[in-house]
C-alpha positions in Angstrom: 53.5 -54.9 -11.7 56.0 -56.2 -14.4 56.3 -59.8 -15.1 59.5 -61.2 -13.5 62.3 -62.1 -15.9 63.1 -65.7 -16.6 66.5 -66.6 -15.2 69.0 -67.2 -18.0 72.7 -67.4 -18.6 74.6 -67.0 -21.9 75.3 -70.2 -23.8 72.4 -72.1 -22.2 70.0 -74.5 -24.0 66.3 -74.5 -23.3 63.2 -76.5 -24.1 60.6 -73.9 -24.8 56.8 -74.6 -24.9 54.1 -72.1 -25.8 50.5 -73.1 -25.6 47.3 -71.6 -27.1 45.1 -69.6 -24.7 42.6 -71.9 -23.0 44.4 -74.7 -24.9 42.8 -73.5 -28.1 44.4 -74.4 -31.4 47.0 -71.9 -32.6 47.3 -73.6 -36.0 44.2 -74.3 -38.1 45.6 -75.3 -41.4 48.9 -76.1 -43.2 49.5 -72.4 -44.1 49.5 -71.5 -40.4 52.2 -74.1 -39.6 54.2 -73.0 -42.6 54.0 -69.4 -41.6 55.2 -70.1 -38.1 58.3 -71.9 -39.5 58.9 -68.9 -41.8 58.8 -66.7 -38.7 61.3 -68.9 -37.0 63.6 -68.7 -40.0 63.1 -64.9 -40.2 63.9 -64.5 -36.5 67.1 -66.6 -36.9 68.1 -64.2 -39.7 67.1 -61.2 -37.6 69.4 -62.3 -34.8 72.1 -63.2 -37.3 72.1 -67.0 -36.9 74.9 -66.9 -34.4 72.9 -65.9 -31.3 70.3 -68.7 -31.5 70.4 -72.2 -32.8 67.2 -74.3 -33.2 68.1 -77.8 -32.2 64.7 -79.4 -32.9 61.1 -78.4 -32.9 57.5 -79.8 -33.1 54.5 -77.7 -33.9 51.3 -79.2 -32.5 47.8 -78.0 -33.1 47.6 -76.0 -29.8 51.2 -75.6 -28.7 54.8 -75.6 -29.8 58.0 -77.2 -28.7 61.3 -75.7 -29.5 64.7 -76.8 -28.3 67.0 -73.8 -28.6 70.6 -72.9 -27.8 71.3 -69.4 -26.9 74.6 -67.4 -27.2 74.3 -63.9 -25.8 70.6 -63.2 -25.7 67.9 -64.9 -23.6 65.4 -67.2 -25.4 62.5 -64.9 -24.6 63.8 -62.4 -27.2 63.6 -65.0 -29.9 60.3 -66.7 -28.9 58.7 -63.4 -28.1 59.4 -62.1 -31.5 58.1 -65.2 -33.3 55.0 -65.5 -31.2 54.1 -61.7 -31.4 54.4 -61.8 -35.2 52.5 -65.0 -35.4 49.7 -63.7 -33.2 49.3 -60.6 -35.4 49.0 -62.9 -38.5 46.6 -65.3 -36.8 44.4 -62.5 -35.4 44.1 -60.8 -38.8 43.5 -64.1 -40.8 40.8 -65.4 -38.5 39.5 -62.0 -37.2 40.5 -63.3 -33.7 40.3 -60.9 -30.7 42.3 -61.4 -27.5 45.3 -63.3 -26.5 46.4 -66.2 -28.8 48.9 -67.6 -26.4 48.0 -68.7 -22.9 50.8 -66.8 -21.3 54.5 -66.3 -21.6 56.6 -69.2 -22.9 57.7 -71.9 -20.5 61.4 -72.6 -20.5 63.0 -75.8 -19.2 66.8 -75.3 -19.1 69.0 -78.2 -20.2 71.8 -78.9 -17.7 73.2 -82.3 -18.9 73.7 -84.2 -22.1 71.2 -86.8 -21.0 68.6 -84.0 -20.6 69.4 -82.7 -24.1 68.8 -86.2 -25.6 65.6 -86.7 -23.6 64.2 -83.3 -24.5 64.8 -84.0 -28.2 63.2 -87.4 -28.0 60.2 -86.0 -26.0 59.7 -83.2 -28.6 59.9 -85.6 -31.6 57.6 -88.2 -30.0 54.9 -85.6 -29.1 52.7 -86.3 -32.1 53.0 -90.1 -31.4 52.0 -89.7 -27.8 49.1 -87.5 -28.8 47.9 -90.4 -31.2 48.2 -88.1 -34.2 50.6 -90.5 -36.0 52.0 -93.9 -35.4 55.6 -93.0 -36.3 57.3 -89.7 -35.6 58.5 -89.3 -39.2 54.9 -89.3 -40.4 54.3 -85.9 -38.7 55.3 -83.1 -41.1 55.5 -80.2 -38.6 58.4 -81.6 -36.7 62.2 -81.7 -37.3 62.3 -85.4 -36.8 62.4 -86.4 -40.5 65.3 -84.0 -41.0 67.2 -85.8 -38.2 66.8 -89.2 -39.8 67.7 -87.9 -43.3 64.3 -88.2 -44.9 64.0 -84.4 -45.5 66.7 -81.8 -46.1 67.7 -79.9 -43.0 66.3 -76.4 -42.7 66.4 -74.0 -39.7 67.7 -76.7 -37.4 71.2 -77.6 -36.2 71.0 -81.4 -35.7 74.8 -81.6 -35.0 74.1 -80.6 -31.4 72.3 -83.9 -30.9 73.9 -86.2 -33.5 77.4 -85.4 -32.1 76.5 -87.6 -29.1 76.8 -90.6 -31.5 80.3 -91.6 -32.5 79.5 -94.3 -35.0 79.2 -93.6 -38.7 75.4 -93.9 -39.0 74.4 -91.3 -36.4 71.0 -90.7 -37.9 70.1 -94.4 -37.6 71.3 -94.5 -34.0 69.3 -91.4 -33.2 66.2 -93.0 -34.8 66.6 -96.1 -32.7 67.0 -94.0 -29.6 63.8 -92.0 -30.3 61.8 -95.1 -31.3 62.8 -96.9 -28.2 60.6 -94.3 -26.4 57.6 -95.6 -28.4 58.2 -99.1 -27.2 58.4 -97.9 -23.6 54.9 -96.2 -24.1 53.4 -99.4 -25.6 54.8 -101.6 -22.9 53.7 -99.3 -20.0 
């Protein structure tokens, strides 16, 4: 029996997660993380940059978070391409047999501006909440340092989030917003 299609509509935004099978690591070294980012960039090029926009991302050891905006193709086309190519690379490099990813990607569709902001904060705080780093900008496999201007933007479109801030220093306001989520965690 075929897997049912994920409901989708053109122009939607979606928080995608994909986890390693049995929660196993899908990234074992820096080269693996880098290759996955190369595959995202290649997929953006393959789909001509105008069908998908990566709003933000965070690659963790055993799963990925990608906030993506679609135009006229469902997010499964994009993440399916990236994950299939990455699985081939991983299986060959590590002589791995079987499924690398637990199952199909999990989409959470974004319906409001507040959800968009919260999803980006959640994604960028993931390494902090996993106790991998103290500050989100310390984690190199996330788009956060691009958002706050510490690294040059590559593969992401931060304008989708930063446009919510009308003041001149949008990056600093976004940083304050994200880091306020750390304070909530500590106080809880």
